MOPAC internal coordinates of N, CA, C and O (Angstrom, degrees):
PM7 1SCF
backbone

  N    0.0000 0     0.00 0     0.00 0    0    0    0
  C    1.4637 1     0.00 0     0.00 0    1    0    0
  C    1.5077 1   109.49 1     0.00 0    2    1    0
  O    1.2310 1   120.73 1   -31.77 1    3    2    1
  N    1.2760 1   116.21 1   148.23 1    3    2    1
  C    1.4528 1   122.26 1   177.47 1    5    3    2
  C    1.5115 1   110.79 1   -99.59 1    6    5    3
  O    1.2310 1   121.69 1    -0.97 1    7    6    5
  N    1.2925 1   114.38 1   179.03 1    7    6    5
  C    1.4501 1   121.39 1   177.76 1    9    7    6
  C    1.5208 1   107.59 1  -128.53 1   10    9    7
  O    1.2310 1   121.18 1   -35.52 1   11   10    9
  N    1.3180 1   115.36 1   144.48 1   11   10    9
  C    1.4521 1   121.29 1   176.38 1   13   11   10
  C    1.5241 1   107.04 1  -120.84 1   14   13   11
  O    1.2310 1   120.69 1   -49.49 1   15   14   13
  N    1.3260 1   116.29 1   130.51 1   15   14   13
  C    1.4622 1   121.48 1  -179.94 1   17   15   14
  C    1.5183 1   107.77 1  -126.27 1   18   17   15
  O    1.2310 1   121.26 1   -60.48 1   19   18   17
  N    1.3174 1   115.20 1   119.52 1   19   18   17
  C    1.4666 1   121.11 1   179.40 1   21   19   18
  C    1.5242 1   108.48 1  -116.70 1   22   21   19
  O    1.2310 1   120.51 1   -53.19 1   23   22   21
  N    1.3180 1   116.64 1   126.81 1   23   22   21
  C    1.4614 1   121.84 1  -178.04 1   25   23   22
  C    1.5138 1   109.61 1  -111.55 1   26   25   23
  O    1.2310 1   121.59 1   -50.76 1   27   26   25
  N    1.3335 1   114.57 1   129.24 1   27   26   25
  C    1.4675 1   120.80 1   176.68 1   29   27   26
  C    1.5226 1   107.88 1  -127.14 1   30   29   27
  O    1.2310 1   120.61 1   -65.02 1   31   30   29
  N    1.3211 1   116.45 1   114.98 1   31   30   29
  C    1.4559 1   119.49 1   176.30 1   33   31   30
  C    1.5156 1   108.17 1   -94.28 1   34   33   31
  O    1.2310 1   121.02 1   -62.51 1   35   34   33
  N    1.3322 1   115.65 1   117.49 1   35   34   33
  C    1.4603 1   119.96 1  -178.24 1   37   35   34
  C    1.5190 1   111.29 1   -78.87 1   38   37   35
  O    1.2310 1   120.52 1   147.35 1   39   38   37
  N    1.3185 1   116.62 1   -32.65 1   39   38   37
  C    1.4637 1   122.88 1   172.09 1   41   39   38
  C    1.5207 1   106.65 1  -160.83 1   42   41   39
  O    1.2310 1   119.99 1     7.70 1   43   42   41
  N    1.3279 1   117.63 1  -172.30 1   43   42   41
  C    1.4614 1   119.54 1  -174.52 1   45   43   42
  C    1.5252 1   113.63 1   -69.11 1   46   45   43
  O    1.2310 1   119.93 1   164.93 1   47   46   45
  N    1.3371 1   117.74 1   -15.07 1   47   46   45
  C    1.4626 1   120.73 1  -177.92 1   49   47   46
  C    1.5197 1   114.37 1  -112.65 1   50   49   47
  O    1.2310 1   119.77 1  -179.82 1   51   50   49
  N    1.3370 1   118.05 1     0.18 1   51   50   49
  C    1.4620 1   120.96 1  -177.37 1   53   51   50
  C    1.5339 1   110.43 1  -137.43 1   54   53   51
  O    1.2310 1   121.77 1   -43.97 1   55   54   53
  N    1.3198 1   114.22 1   136.03 1   55   54   53
  C    1.4588 1   119.45 1   176.57 1   57   55   54
  C    1.5211 1   108.99 1  -139.98 1   58   57   55
  O    1.2310 1   121.24 1   -36.71 1   59   58   57
  N    1.3205 1   115.24 1   143.29 1   59   58   57
  C    1.4667 1   121.19 1   174.45 1   61   59   58
  C    1.5180 1   107.14 1  -117.64 1   62   61   59
  O    1.2310 1   121.35 1   -49.19 1   63   62   61
  N    1.3225 1   115.02 1   130.81 1   63   62   61
  C    1.4532 1   121.76 1   179.67 1   65   63   62
  C    1.5230 1   106.86 1  -118.25 1   66   65   63
  O    1.2310 1   120.75 1   -55.41 1   67   66   65
  N    1.3190 1   116.16 1   124.59 1   67   66   65
  C    1.4637 1   121.49 1   178.78 1   69   67   66
  C    1.5266 1   107.54 1  -107.92 1   70   69   67
  O    1.2310 1   121.44 1   -57.00 1   71   70   69
  N    1.3301 1   114.86 1   123.00 1   71   70   69
  C    1.4638 1   120.66 1  -177.61 1   73   71   70
  C    1.5259 1   108.17 1  -114.33 1   74   73   71
  O    1.2310 1   120.63 1   -44.11 1   75   74   73
  N    1.3269 1   116.39 1   135.89 1   75   74   73
  C    1.4647 1   121.74 1   178.39 1   77   75   74
  C    1.5221 1   109.06 1  -135.30 1   78   77   75
  O    1.2310 1   121.03 1   -37.58 1   79   78   77
  N    1.3295 1   115.64 1   142.42 1   79   78   77
  C    1.4570 1   120.65 1   177.63 1   81   79   78
  C    1.5115 1   111.57 1   112.30 1   82   81   79
  O    1.2310 1   120.91 1    33.13 1   83   82   81
  N    1.3273 1   115.86 1  -146.87 1   83   82   81
  C    1.4573 1   122.13 1  -177.98 1   85   83   82
  C    1.5198 1   110.22 1  -114.09 1   86   85   83
  O    1.2310 1   121.38 1   -40.27 1   87   86   85
  N    1.3286 1   114.96 1   139.73 1   87   86   85
  C    1.4700 1   120.26 1   176.51 1   89   87   86
  C    1.5220 1   106.66 1  -112.00 1   90   89   87
  O    1.2310 1   121.15 1   -71.80 1   91   90   89
  N    1.3357 1   115.41 1   108.20 1   91   90   89
  C    1.4611 1   121.12 1  -179.04 1   93   91   90
  C    1.5258 1   108.70 1  -144.37 1   94   93   91
  O    1.2310 1   120.53 1    10.13 1   95   94   93
  N    1.3138 1   116.59 1  -169.87 1   95   94   93
  C    1.4629 1   120.81 1  -177.22 1   97   95   94
  C    1.5336 1   112.12 1   -58.47 1   98   97   95
  O    1.2310 1   120.40 1   149.62 1   99   98   97
  N    1.2984 1   116.85 1   -30.38 1   99   98   97
  C    1.4616 1   121.26 1  -179.37 1  101   99   98
  C    1.5281 1   112.60 1   -77.54 1  102  101   99
  O    1.2310 1   120.10 1   139.21 1  103  102  101
  N    1.3380 1   117.41 1   -40.79 1  103  102  101
  C    1.4693 1   120.96 1  -173.72 1  105  103  102
  C    1.5318 1   113.96 1   -97.62 1  106  105  103
  O    1.2310 1   119.89 1   161.79 1  107  106  105
  N    1.3332 1   117.82 1   -18.21 1  107  106  105
  C    1.4728 1   120.95 1  -177.10 1  109  107  106
  C    1.5315 1   113.17 1   -56.63 1  110  109  107
  O    1.2310 1   118.74 1   140.46 1  111  110  109
  N    1.3315 1   120.00 1   -39.54 1  111  110  109
  C    1.4637 1   118.63 1   178.96 1  113  111  110
  C    1.5378 1   112.81 1   -60.15 1  114  113  111
  O    1.2310 1   120.03 1   144.50 1  115  114  113
  N    1.3185 1   117.55 1   -35.50 1  115  114  113
  C    1.4657 1   120.52 1   177.70 1  117  115  114
  C    1.5319 1   110.48 1   -66.22 1  118  117  115
  O    1.2310 1   120.29 1   138.10 1  119  118  117
  N    1.3306 1   117.05 1   -41.90 1  119  118  117
  C    1.4609 1   120.87 1   177.50 1  121  119  118
  C    1.5216 1   110.40 1   -63.76 1  122  121  119
  O    1.2310 1   120.39 1   134.32 1  123  122  121
  N    1.3288 1   116.86 1   -45.68 1  123  122  121
  C    1.4636 1   121.18 1   179.88 1  125  123  122
  C    1.5197 1   110.45 1   -59.59 1  126  125  123
  O    1.2310 1   120.44 1   135.80 1  127  126  125
  N    1.3123 1   116.76 1   -44.20 1  127  126  125
  C    1.4652 1   121.29 1   179.31 1  129  127  126
  C    1.5307 1   111.07 1   -60.57 1  130  129  127
  O    1.2310 1   120.51 1   138.81 1  131  130  129
  N    1.3196 1   116.63 1   -41.19 1  131  130  129
  C    1.4679 1   120.86 1  -179.91 1  133  131  130
  C    1.5255 1   111.20 1   -66.26 1  134  133  131
  O    1.2310 1   120.25 1   146.14 1  135  134  133
  N    1.3292 1   117.13 1   -33.86 1  135  134  133
  C    1.4658 1   121.07 1  -176.81 1  137  135  134
  C    1.5260 1   112.99 1   -88.12 1  138  137  135
  O    1.2310 1   120.02 1   161.08 1  139  138  137
  N    1.3116 1   117.57 1   -18.92 1  139  138  137
  C    1.4666 1   121.24 1  -177.97 1  141  139  138
  C    1.5242 1   113.49 1   -56.87 1  142  141  139
  O    1.2310 1   120.01 1   150.08 1  143  142  141
  N    1.3134 1   117.59 1   -29.92 1  143  142  141
  C    1.4562 1   120.66 1   179.88 1  145  143  142
  C    1.5173 1   113.58 1   -61.75 1  146  145  143
  O    1.2310 1   120.51 1   157.07 1  147  146  145
  N    1.3293 1   116.64 1   -22.93 1  147  146  145
  C    1.4661 1   120.55 1  -179.28 1  149  147  146
  C    1.5254 1   112.57 1   -88.84 1  150  149  147
  O    1.2310 1   120.02 1   158.36 1  151  150  149
  N    1.3158 1   117.56 1   -21.64 1  151  150  149
  C    1.4524 1   120.69 1  -170.12 1  153  151  150
  C    1.5297 1   113.97 1   -72.08 1  154  153  151
  O    1.2310 1   119.96 1   166.27 1  155  154  153
  N    1.2959 1   117.68 1   -13.73 1  155  154  153
  C    1.4613 1   120.74 1   178.46 1  157  155  154
  C    1.5222 1   112.63 1  -102.40 1  158  157  155
  O    1.2310 1   120.22 1  -179.88 1  159  158  157
  N    1.3100 1   117.19 1     0.12 1  159  158  157
  C    1.4692 1   120.90 1  -176.87 1  161  159  158
  C    1.5154 1   111.33 1   -94.17 1  162  161  159
  O    1.2310 1   121.15 1   -36.61 1  163  162  161
  N    1.3090 1   115.40 1   143.39 1  163  162  161
  C    1.4644 1   121.77 1   178.95 1  165  163  162
  C    1.5236 1   110.59 1   -85.60 1  166  165  163
  O    1.2310 1   120.74 1   -36.96 1  167  166  165
  N    1.2990 1   116.20 1   143.04 1  167  166  165
  C    1.4695 1   124.57 1   169.52 1  169  167  166
  C    1.5276 1   114.63 1    50.03 1  170  169  167
  O    1.2310 1   120.67 1  -130.35 1  171  170  169
  N    1.3206 1   116.32 1    49.65 1  171  170  169
  C    1.4601 1   120.23 1   175.56 1  173  171  170
  C    1.5237 1   108.69 1  -112.38 1  174  173  171
  O    1.2310 1   121.02 1   -34.82 1  175  174  173
  N    1.3101 1   115.65 1   145.18 1  175  174  173
  C    1.4729 1   122.19 1   176.22 1  177  175  174
  C    1.5282 1   106.38 1  -105.70 1  178  177  175
  O    1.2310 1   120.82 1   -63.91 1  179  178  177
  N    1.3180 1   116.04 1   116.09 1  179  178  177
  C    1.4638 1   121.53 1  -179.12 1  181  179  178
  C    1.5263 1   108.59 1  -109.37 1  182  181  179
  O    1.2310 1   121.15 1   -62.23 1  183  182  181
  N    1.3212 1   115.41 1   117.77 1  183  182  181
  C    1.4627 1   121.18 1   176.59 1  185  183  182
  C    1.5276 1   107.49 1  -105.46 1  186  185  183
  O    1.2310 1   120.93 1   -53.23 1  187  186  185
  N    1.3240 1   115.84 1   126.77 1  187  186  185
  C    1.4639 1   120.85 1  -179.38 1  189  187  186
  C    1.5280 1   108.34 1  -114.23 1  190  189  187
  O    1.2310 1   121.28 1   -60.67 1  191  190  189
  N    1.3208 1   115.16 1   119.33 1  191  190  189
  C    1.4555 1   122.48 1  -179.38 1  193  191  190
  C    1.5307 1   108.55 1   -93.48 1  194  193  191
  O    1.2310 1   121.15 1   -63.38 1  195  194  193
  N    1.3326 1   115.41 1   116.62 1  195  194  193
  C    1.4646 1   121.45 1  -177.84 1  197  195  194
  C    1.5283 1   112.46 1  -107.98 1  198  197  195
  O    1.2310 1   120.09 1  -161.91 1  199  198  197
  N    1.3212 1   117.42 1    18.09 1  199  198  197
  C    1.4684 1   121.25 1  -176.21 1  201  199  198
  C    1.5241 1   112.60 1   -59.22 1  202  201  199
  O    1.2310 1   119.81 1   149.95 1  203  202  201
  N    1.3164 1   117.97 1   -30.05 1  203  202  201
  C    1.4625 1   120.72 1  -177.92 1  205  203  202
  C    1.5287 1   112.87 1  -102.85 1  206  205  203
  O    1.2310 1   120.64 1  -162.64 1  207  206  205
  N    1.3235 1   116.38 1    17.36 1  207  206  205
  C    1.4648 1   120.53 1   174.98 1  209  207  206
  C    1.5233 1   107.55 1   -88.63 1  210  209  207
  O    1.2310 1   121.14 1   -57.86 1  211  210  209
  N    1.3232 1   115.43 1   122.14 1  211  210  209
  C    1.4622 1   120.53 1  -175.27 1  213  211  210
  C    1.5233 1   113.21 1   -95.18 1  214  213  211
  O    1.2310 1   120.45 1   161.88 1  215  214  213
  N    1.3321 1   116.75 1   -18.12 1  215  214  213
  C    1.4631 1   120.82 1  -177.80 1  217  215  214
  C    1.5120 1   108.88 1  -156.91 1  218  217  215
  O    1.2310 1   120.92 1   -36.87 1  219  218  217
  N    1.3444 1   115.86 1   143.13 1  219  218  217
  C    1.4567 1   119.88 1   173.43 1  221  219  218
  C    1.5214 1   108.34 1  -149.25 1  222  221  219
  O    1.2310 1   120.76 1   -42.20 1  223  222  221
  N    1.3321 1   116.16 1   137.80 1  223  222  221
  C    1.4574 1   120.20 1   176.42 1  225  223  222
  C    1.5275 1   109.53 1  -113.68 1  226  225  223
  O    1.2310 1   120.62 1     9.85 1  227  226  225
  N    1.3168 1   116.43 1  -170.15 1  227  226  225
  C    1.4634 1   120.89 1  -175.83 1  229  227  226
  C    1.5318 1   112.69 1   -63.98 1  230  229  227
  O    1.2310 1   120.32 1   155.19 1  231  230  229
  N    1.3099 1   117.00 1   -24.81 1  231  230  229
  C    1.4615 1   119.64 1   176.77 1  233  231  230
  C    1.5221 1   109.86 1   -63.38 1  234  233  231
  O    1.2310 1   120.36 1   139.02 1  235  234  233
  N    1.3141 1   116.92 1   -40.98 1  235  234  233
  C    1.4562 1   121.42 1   177.18 1  237  235  234
  C    1.5154 1   111.70 1   -64.41 1  238  237  235
  O    1.2310 1   120.48 1   138.04 1  239  238  237
  N    1.3351 1   116.69 1   -41.96 1  239  238  237
  C    1.4609 1   120.28 1   176.55 1  241  239  238
  C    1.5207 1   110.20 1   -58.28 1  242  241  239
  O    1.2310 1   120.84 1   139.12 1  243  242  241
  N    1.3263 1   116.00 1   -40.88 1  243  242  241
  C    1.4645 1   120.30 1   179.01 1  245  243  242
  C    1.5139 1   112.80 1   -61.59 1  246  245  243
  O    1.2310 1   120.49 1   142.51 1  247  246  245
  N    1.3209 1   116.67 1   -37.49 1  247  246  245
  C    1.4645 1   120.46 1   177.15 1  249  247  246
  C    1.5213 1   109.55 1   -62.09 1  250  249  247
  O    1.2310 1   120.09 1   133.16 1  251  250  249
  N    1.3199 1   117.42 1   -46.84 1  251  250  249
  C    1.4630 1   120.63 1  -177.93 1  253  251  250
  C    1.5267 1   112.18 1   -66.61 1  254  253  251
  O    1.2310 1   120.04 1   142.89 1  255  254  253
  N    1.3324 1   117.53 1   -37.11 1  255  254  253
  C    1.4683 1   120.28 1   176.91 1  257  255  254
  C    1.5243 1   109.85 1   -63.75 1  258  257  255
  O    1.2310 1   120.44 1   135.03 1  259  258  257
  N    1.3243 1   116.76 1   -44.97 1  259  258  257
  C    1.4629 1   120.51 1   179.57 1  261  259  258
  C    1.5191 1   112.61 1   -62.61 1  262  261  259
  O    1.2310 1   120.61 1   135.93 1  263  262  261
  N    1.3085 1   116.44 1   -44.07 1  263  262  261
  C    1.4652 1   121.01 1   178.82 1  265  263  262
  C    1.5252 1   109.90 1   -65.37 1  266  265  263
  O    1.2310 1   120.17 1   137.07 1  267  266  265
  N    1.3241 1   117.29 1   -42.93 1  267  266  265
  C    1.4655 1   121.42 1   178.59 1  269  267  266
  C    1.5206 1   110.45 1   -57.40 1  270  269  267
  O    1.2310 1   120.14 1   131.03 1  271  270  269
  N    1.3237 1   117.33 1   -48.97 1  271  270  269
  C    1.4652 1   121.09 1  -178.89 1  273  271  270
  C    1.5233 1   111.79 1   -62.45 1  274  273  271
  O    1.2310 1   120.49 1   136.78 1  275  274  273
  N    1.3189 1   116.68 1   -43.22 1  275  274  273
  C    1.4670 1   120.26 1   179.97 1  277  275  274
  C    1.5219 1   111.67 1   -64.77 1  278  277  275
  O    1.2310 1   120.64 1   136.78 1  279  278  277
  N    1.3289 1   116.38 1   -43.22 1  279  278  277
  C    1.4666 1   120.17 1   178.91 1  281  279  278
  C    1.5223 1   110.92 1   -64.68 1  282  281  279
  O    1.2310 1   120.72 1   135.37 1  283  282  281
  N    1.3012 1   116.23 1   -44.63 1  283  282  281
  C    1.4635 1   120.58 1  -179.25 1  285  283  282
  C    1.5301 1   111.38 1   -59.94 1  286  285  283
  O    1.2310 1   120.35 1   141.71 1  287  286  285
  N    1.3255 1   116.94 1   -38.29 1  287  286  285
  C    1.4651 1   121.29 1   179.30 1  289  287  286
  C    1.5312 1   111.45 1   -63.84 1  290  289  287
  O    1.2310 1   120.37 1   157.50 1  291  290  289
  N    1.3216 1   116.90 1   -22.50 1  291  290  289
  C    1.4635 1   122.21 1   180.00 1  293  291  290
  C    1.5279 1   111.70 1  -104.68 1  294  293  291
  O    1.2310 1   120.51 1  -159.93 1  295  294  293
  N    1.3262 1   116.64 1    20.07 1  295  294  293
  C    1.4633 1   122.97 1  -178.82 1  297  295  294
  C    1.5358 1   111.62 1    56.40 1  298  297  295
  O    1.2310 1   121.12 1  -143.12 1  299  298  297
  N    1.3039 1   115.46 1    36.88 1  299  298  297
  C    1.4600 1   122.39 1   178.21 1  301  299  298
  C    1.5228 1   109.20 1  -110.86 1  302  301  299
  O    1.2310 1   120.79 1   -10.78 1  303  302  301
  N    1.3275 1   116.09 1   169.22 1  303  302  301
  C    1.4582 1   120.98 1  -175.35 1  305  303  302
  C    1.5245 1   111.72 1  -125.31 1  306  305  303
  O    1.2310 1   121.61 1   -32.71 1  307  306  305
  N    1.3325 1   114.52 1   147.29 1  307  306  305
  C    1.4579 1   122.18 1   174.57 1  309  307  306
  C    1.5195 1   108.05 1  -119.99 1  310  309  307
  O    1.2310 1   120.81 1   -46.76 1  311  310  309
  N    1.3170 1   116.06 1   133.24 1  311  310  309
  C    1.4631 1   122.36 1   177.27 1  313  311  310
  C    1.5226 1   108.04 1  -132.95 1  314  313  311
  O    1.2310 1   120.55 1   -50.26 1  315  314  313
  N    1.3223 1   116.55 1   129.74 1  315  314  313
  C    1.4569 1   121.62 1   177.01 1  317  315  314
  C    1.5242 1   108.67 1  -106.98 1  318  317  315
  O    1.2310 1   120.36 1   -44.13 1  319  318  317
  N    1.3255 1   116.92 1   135.87 1  319  318  317
  C    1.4660 1   121.50 1  -179.78 1  321  319  318
  C    1.5195 1   110.10 1  -134.10 1  322  321  319
  O    1.2310 1   121.49 1   -20.72 1  323  322  321
  N    1.3363 1   114.76 1   159.28 1  323  322  321
  C    1.4578 1   121.34 1   172.19 1  325  323  322
  C    1.5109 1   115.69 1    73.62 1  326  325  323
  O    1.2310 1   119.60 1  -159.07 1  327  326  325
  N    1.3142 1   118.37 1    20.93 1  327  326  325
  C    1.4523 1   120.57 1  -178.52 1  329  327  326
  C    1.5224 1   111.04 1   -69.80 1  330  329  327
  O    1.2310 1   120.85 1   -40.25 1  331  330  329
  N    1.3211 1   115.98 1   139.75 1  331  330  329
  C    1.4668 1   119.84 1   171.60 1  333  331  330
  C    1.5259 1   106.94 1   -71.25 1  334  333  331
  O    1.2310 1   120.86 1   -17.17 1  335  334  333
  N    1.3176 1   115.96 1   162.83 1  335  334  333
  C    1.4642 1   119.74 1   177.91 1  337  335  334
  C    1.5263 1   110.90 1   -56.63 1  338  337  335
  O    1.2310 1   120.57 1   139.23 1  339  338  337
  N    1.3066 1   116.52 1   -40.77 1  339  338  337
  C    1.4661 1   122.00 1  -177.61 1  341  339  338
  C    1.5277 1   111.18 1   -63.02 1  342  341  339
  O    1.2310 1   120.38 1   134.57 1  343  342  341
  N    1.3156 1   116.87 1   -45.43 1  343  342  341
  C    1.4642 1   120.00 1  -179.04 1  345  343  342
  C    1.5261 1   110.75 1   -72.64 1  346  345  343
  O    1.2310 1   120.32 1   142.75 1  347  346  345
  N    1.3253 1   116.99 1   -37.25 1  347  346  345
  C    1.4630 1   119.85 1   175.32 1  349  347  346
  C    1.5250 1   110.10 1   -57.94 1  350  349  347
  O    1.2310 1   121.08 1   138.71 1  351  350  349
  N    1.3147 1   115.54 1   -41.29 1  351  350  349
  C    1.4741 1   120.98 1  -178.90 1  353  351  350
  C    1.5310 1   111.03 1   -59.01 1  354  353  351
  O    1.2310 1   119.57 1   142.78 1  355  354  353
  N    1.3284 1   118.42 1   -37.22 1  355  354  353
  C    1.4663 1   120.91 1   176.62 1  357  355  354
  C    1.5284 1   110.90 1   -59.72 1  358  357  355
  O    1.2310 1   120.80 1   135.48 1  359  358  357
  N    1.3242 1   116.08 1   -44.52 1  359  358  357
  C    1.4600 1   120.50 1   178.79 1  361  359  358
  C    1.5282 1   110.48 1   -66.48 1  362  361  359
  O    1.2310 1   120.74 1   141.65 1  363  362  361
  N    1.3231 1   116.20 1   -38.35 1  363  362  361
  C    1.4612 1   120.87 1  -178.37 1  365  363  362
  C    1.5337 1   111.36 1   -67.29 1  366  365  363
  O    1.2310 1   120.22 1   133.59 1  367  366  365
  N    1.3186 1   117.18 1   -46.41 1  367  366  365
  C    1.4619 1   122.32 1  -178.88 1  369  367  366
  C    1.5310 1   111.26 1   -59.23 1  370  369  367
  O    1.2310 1   120.53 1   142.62 1  371  370  369
  N    1.3094 1   116.59 1   -37.38 1  371  370  369
  C    1.4607 1   121.25 1  -177.52 1  373  371  370
  C    1.5268 1   113.14 1   -86.56 1  374  373  371
  O    1.2310 1   120.16 1   177.26 1  375  374  373
  N    1.3227 1   117.31 1    -2.74 1  375  374  373
  C    1.4539 1   120.51 1   179.52 1  377  375  374
  C    1.5162 1   114.29 1    82.74 1  378  377  375
  O    1.2310 1   120.15 1  -175.26 1  379  378  377
  N    1.3035 1   117.31 1     4.74 1  379  378  377
  C    1.4707 1   120.71 1  -177.08 1  381  379  378
  C    1.5210 1   112.64 1   -72.39 1  382  381  379
  O    1.2310 1   120.06 1   160.88 1  383  382  381
  N    1.3377 1   117.49 1   -19.12 1  383  382  381
  C    1.4696 1   119.47 1   177.67 1  385  383  382
  C    1.5278 1   110.96 1   -66.79 1  386  385  383
  O    1.2310 1   120.46 1   162.16 1  387  386  385
  N    1.3196 1   116.73 1   -17.84 1  387  386  385
  C    1.4658 1   120.57 1   178.60 1  389  387  386
  C    1.5236 1   112.85 1   -82.29 1  390  389  387
  O    1.2310 1   120.15 1   162.55 1  391  390  389
  N    1.3427 1   117.31 1   -17.45 1  391  390  389
  C    1.4662 1   118.68 1  -177.04 1  393  391  390
  C    1.5251 1   114.03 1  -118.39 1  394  393  391
  O    1.2310 1   120.01 1   151.95 1  395  394  393
  N    1.3148 1   117.58 1   -28.05 1  395  394  393
  C    1.4647 1   121.14 1  -179.80 1  397  395  394
  C    1.5249 1   108.34 1  -102.47 1  398  397  395
  O    1.2310 1   120.76 1   -46.93 1  399  398  397
  N    1.3239 1   116.14 1   133.07 1  399  398  397
  C    1.4680 1   120.57 1   179.58 1  401  399  398
  C    1.5271 1   109.32 1   -71.61 1  402  401  399
  O    1.2310 1   120.99 1   -58.66 1  403  402  401
  N    1.3381 1   115.71 1   121.34 1  403  402  401
  C    1.4612 1   121.61 1  -179.28 1  405  403  402
  C    1.5215 1   107.95 1  -126.67 1  406  405  403
  O    1.2310 1   120.91 1   -53.56 1  407  406  405
  N    1.3366 1   115.86 1   126.44 1  407  406  405
  C    1.4655 1   122.04 1  -179.45 1  409  407  406
  C    1.5218 1   110.35 1  -129.81 1  410  409  407
  O    1.2310 1   121.14 1   -17.00 1  411  410  409
  N    1.3184 1   115.42 1   163.00 1  411  410  409
  C    1.4690 1   122.59 1   174.19 1  413  411  410
  C    1.5249 1   112.96 1    54.67 1  414  413  411
  O    1.2310 1   121.26 1  -128.18 1  415  414  413
  N    1.3214 1   115.19 1    51.82 1  415  414  413
  C    1.4619 1   120.52 1   175.05 1  417  415  414
  C    1.5174 1   107.55 1   -74.96 1  418  417  415
  O    1.2310 1   120.17 1   -38.75 1  419  418  417
  N    1.3200 1   117.29 1   141.25 1  419  418  417
  C    1.4704 1   122.63 1  -175.57 1  421  419  418
  C    1.5272 1   112.77 1   -48.62 1  422  421  419
  O    1.2310 1   119.32 1   130.81 1  423  422  421
  N    1.3296 1   118.91 1   -49.19 1  423  422  421
  C    1.4574 1   122.60 1  -178.77 1  425  423  422
  C    1.5171 1   112.48 1   -64.05 1  426  425  423
  O    1.2310 1   120.32 1   144.17 1  427  426  425
  N    1.3198 1   117.00 1   -35.83 1  427  426  425
  C    1.4588 1   121.10 1   178.10 1  429  427  426
  C    1.5213 1   110.32 1   -66.82 1  430  429  427
  O    1.2310 1   120.61 1   141.82 1  431  430  429
  N    1.3241 1   116.45 1   -38.18 1  431  430  429
  C    1.4592 1   119.96 1  -179.63 1  433  431  430
  C    1.5179 1   110.88 1   -67.68 1  434  433  431
  O    1.2310 1   120.54 1   152.23 1  435  434  433
  N    1.3344 1   116.56 1   -27.77 1  435  434  433
  C    1.4565 1   120.77 1   179.45 1  437  435  434
  C    1.5199 1   112.60 1   -91.10 1  438  437  435
  O    1.2310 1   120.52 1  -174.07 1  439  438  437
  N    1.3232 1   116.62 1     5.93 1  439  438  437
  C    1.4519 1   120.29 1   178.00 1  441  439  438
  C    1.5137 1   114.11 1    86.09 1  442  441  439
  O    1.2310 1   119.58 1  -171.92 1  443  442  441
  N    1.3262 1   118.41 1     8.08 1  443  442  441
  C    1.4612 1   121.29 1   178.45 1  445  443  442
  C    1.5093 1   109.79 1   -95.08 1  446  445  443
  O    1.2310 1   120.57 1   -26.98 1  447  446  445
  N    1.3098 1   116.52 1   153.02 1  447  446  445
  C    1.4627 1   120.06 1   172.09 1  449  447  446
  C    1.5079 1   107.74 1   -82.29 1  450  449  447
  O    1.2310 1   121.29 1   -36.61 1  451  450  449
  N    1.3100 1   115.14 1   143.39 1  451  450  449
  C    1.4531 1   118.84 1   177.87 1  453  451  450
  C    1.4989 1   109.46 1  -113.27 1  454  453  451
  O    1.2310 1   120.10 1   180.00 1  455  454  453

């Protein structure tokens, strides 16, 4: 499976990234490359929509941790939205839900606790 990454900058301080497909060892480098452009910018808010991501492994988690750290070092923010329950669980198990802002999780939108 491939990955599709669409970047929309709403203004100089806000960007929305829509990711679709699978994030694994094969596709993670493409995602990292697409996000690298934000990691050197000061005070930007990057929202990544994962609603159309069907699979993610630890390689994908590593990409998000790296991007989070780089953005934070530049006083920038990372926000993840639209995660399926399954993908949210990966972040939860690893403790990343405590450090990365995650909103609009599928189960939460349906009224379930995640």
